[in-house]
N, C-alpha and C positions, 0 to 999 in steps of 0.2 A: 399598494397604493396604487391606483390608475394613475396613467400618464397623464398632461395635458394634452400630448398629440396622440390620443388612441381614443379609440369608441368608433360606432358606425360608422361615420364618415369618414373617418381616415382609415376604416377597411375598404371601404366602397373607391375610394380613392385609388388603393393599390391596387384594387380586384380589376377596377378598370383598364387600371396600366397594365398589367400581365396578358389581360384579354385582347389589348390593343397593339401592346408590342413584345408579345414571347411567342414568336413563331408555330410552335404546336396548339395553343390555345386559340392563337388566333383563325389558325387553319380550322380547328374543330368549327366555328360559329359561321365562317368567309363561306363554307358549305354549302349554309342551310340559304346563305343572303341572297338576295333578289339582284341587287344593285351593289354591291360593297365598295363603300369610298373611302381611301383613304386616308388616315387622321380621323375616320369615324367609327365607331361602334354601332353596327345594328344589333340594338334591342331586341326587334323582332327577331330575327335569327337567334342574338341568345336564347329566346325563349322558346324557340323551336327545340336545341338541343336539349333545356332543358324538359320542355314536354314530351322530348324523346325516352330522354332517361327516365322519366316518371311512368311512362306509358311499356318500358320495358323491364324496370325493375319495380315499380309499384303496380301495375297492372292496371293503372289511368294518367292518364296524360294531364286531368285534370280541362278544365276550361282556358281553350287559349287565351282569350283576351282578357282575363284574367291574370294570367301568366306574366302576359306583354306587360302589363300595367303593375306589376310586381316585379319584374327585371328593371324597370323604368325608377321605381321608387329605390330598389335594393341599390343598384348604380350610382344616387344622388345620396346613398347613406340616411335614408327614410326609409321604417320599415323594415330596415334588413336585420332580421331574427336571425335564430341560430338554425332553426330550420333550413329557410332559405340563402345560410353561409352553406348549411350542409350540402343542397340541393348543385351549388354551383362547385364545391367541392368535387362531388361526384360525377356531377355531369362534364367535368370539363377534365374528371381525371389528372386533380389536381398533383405535383409531387409532395412528399411529404413535407419538406424547405419551404415549398411553396401555403402550404395549409397550415404548419406551424406560425408561419410569418402573419399568417392572415387571421387566424384565431389568435394572435397574438395581437394585433393592433385592436383588434375588436375589443379583447376584454381588458387590454393597459398592463400586458402582464409580459414577461421575459418569454422568447419561443419555447426557451429551457420547460418554462414553467407550464407550457398546454398541455391538460390534461391530456392523458394517454389516449382515453377511449373516445375524443375526436377524431384520432391517426386509424382507428379500429375499421377494418374494411366492411360495405354494406352487406347488411343483413342476407343471408343467400335465402333464395328461393327454392319453391320446391318444382319450379318446372328448371332450377339449373340445370344444366344434360349430362354433368359429369356423375351426377348422384344416380342416372338411370342407366342402363345395358346402352352397349353402343350402337347408335341405330345407322352409320355408314361403315361403311370401308375406304380406303385412299387406294383410289386404281390408278395415281399417276402424283410425282409429288417434284417439284424443282425448289430446291431454296439454297441461298447464298446469306454466307455469313462476313458480315462487315467488320473488321478489325482495324481501329484507329491509330492514330500518331504514337500516340504514347502505350500501345501494344493492348491495349483493351476493348473488350467488342460494342462497336456503337450499335447496331443496328443488325436485325434479323428477315430476311424478304423470302416469303411462300408462296406459292402457285401452286395448287393441289386442285386433284380434279376426284369428287367424294359420288361414293354410291348408294344409292339408300336402301336397307337392307328391311324399312320395315316403310309401312305409309306412313303421312304426315309427318316428317320429319321436317322440321323449321329450323334448328338450330342444331351448331357443332360447336364442340369442345375441344378449347386448347389448354395444355401446363403446360406450365413452367415452375420452378423450382425456386422464383423471387416475385417480388410484388413489385420492386424499382422497375417498372417498365413501363411503356406508354404504347399505346395499340392501335393501329389505323386500321380500317376495312376498307377494301375497293368496292363500290357499289352494296354497301352495305352498313348495317348497325353493329354496334359489339356491347358485349354488358359491361358492368363492373366488374373489376378484377374479385376472386373471393376465396378464400381458405379450403380449400379439399381435402385435408388429413394428412398427417403423412410431410408435415415441412413442404407442400405445394400447393400451388396456388392455379387457379383456373379462368377465366374467360369464356364467354357464347357468343359467336358468331352465330347472327340470324339471320337465316338466308331471306333474298329476298322472294322466292317462294317457296312452298313448302313440297316437298317431293315427293312421291307416290315408292312405293319399292321397284328399286332397280331403276328407278331415275336418279339423271346425273349432273350436278353442277360445277361450278369454276368456284374456288375460295381462292382469294388474294386477301394478302396480309402482310403489313409491316409492324415488327416490335423493335420501338427502341428503349436501349439501355437507360434510364434514369440517371441510374449512379455508375460514376467511372470506377469501378475498384477492380484490381489485378485476377486476374481467371489462371487456370491451368491452361498451357499453349496448345489446345484444340479444341475441335468442332466435332461433336457427334449426332448421331442418330441413333434411339432405338427401337427397333423394329421389331415387333411383337408379332403383329399380323402379316400377313403378304404384303409387300405393296410394289406393286410393277414398275415399273419407266419410273427410275428412282435417280434424279441426277444432284449433288452435292458439290457447295462449289465454296471458297472461301477468300476472300479478297482483304489484301493489304495495303496498307498505306503506302506509296512509293519513299517518303521518306522514313518507313521501318519496317523493312523488307527483312524478314525469317531467316537466319544461315540456310534450314535445311526444310522440307516439310515431307512427309509419310502420309500416304493413304495407311489405315490401322483398323484394326478389329480388337475386341477388350473382352473379357470372357467378364472383369467386374465391371459395371454399370457404371459404379463410383465415381465422378467428378477428380482427377487428379490418381486413377490406379493407372497401373502401368498396363502400355499394349500386348496383347499374346501375339500379333504379326504387324510386320511394320514393311510398306514396301516404296520406296523413293517416289516421288513425282516431282517432274518439272515444275519450277514459277512462271507462268507467262505475263511477260513484262508486258506486254501490245495490249493483253486482253486485259487493262487494270487490275494487272500486278493476281493474278487467281490462280490458283490451285482447282484443279475440276474431275471431277469423276462420274461415269455415267453406268448405271446398272441397270439391265435390261428386272431381275427383282430384288429383292430382304426379306426377310425373315427370320424371325428368332434370334436376333443379331445385335452387336452393339459396333458401330461401325464409322468411321469418319477417319477427319485430318487431324493429324499432332505436327508439331514443329517446335524447332531449337532458334531460340534469338541469337 
């Protein structure tokens, strides 16, 4: 039975609330706004986010003026269709919880009754980089893994330089073992998260300028973990191809410091497998409660940090 407190207008009100007050979603449209105002959603900026999503994932951004009018109507509950709802979900990378709430309000059902098909990731484009031979090599990598006060990962910050091994390289793929993440790219755009087989997921980072063979580019992005789940007390990097100039760092909350931290290597890449080697590493509390390791190169190895609470 459809609830009286449900329908397109109610769903639109919820959508306005999270776009205005949820930091991650607000940040996504604020970057597109010419003059963002406190307490007001820039519908023009929201339309630009959706236009960019359509350009990357559908090959066409559509007519911007029409999209702006559509956004205005949708955010006020007029002409809010399932297709438009899907655009908002995918363009703003809504979490599964928010997606369920939005569809439940739209349809007048319980979040648990939301048809799983609306939670499935967007169809994979033929241009998705993960399904093509690697077009770049990592020439330097600096990554920081941040662990929160409750002992679970909060975010992962990556800065790396890549070198094209062929011409016309326009995107770079990143793999993760979970879809419960949000991705922020510095000076760039990112595709939807998509399945790439073997329980893995991937997203593509669109480069600001296509690279010719041997040209390099600096890629910076932040991965935030949406679902707070306990994980093995470790931070690993699987280096298959050679990586020069590698820096790895793990940062802990000052209210939850480990009893001991080790630099380690593993024979088994599976999460939680025992280390093959361990070397004690001091924790620098003055530098953000961090353990840090700098290597001149890494290749054909599984390396990283492990710790004990």
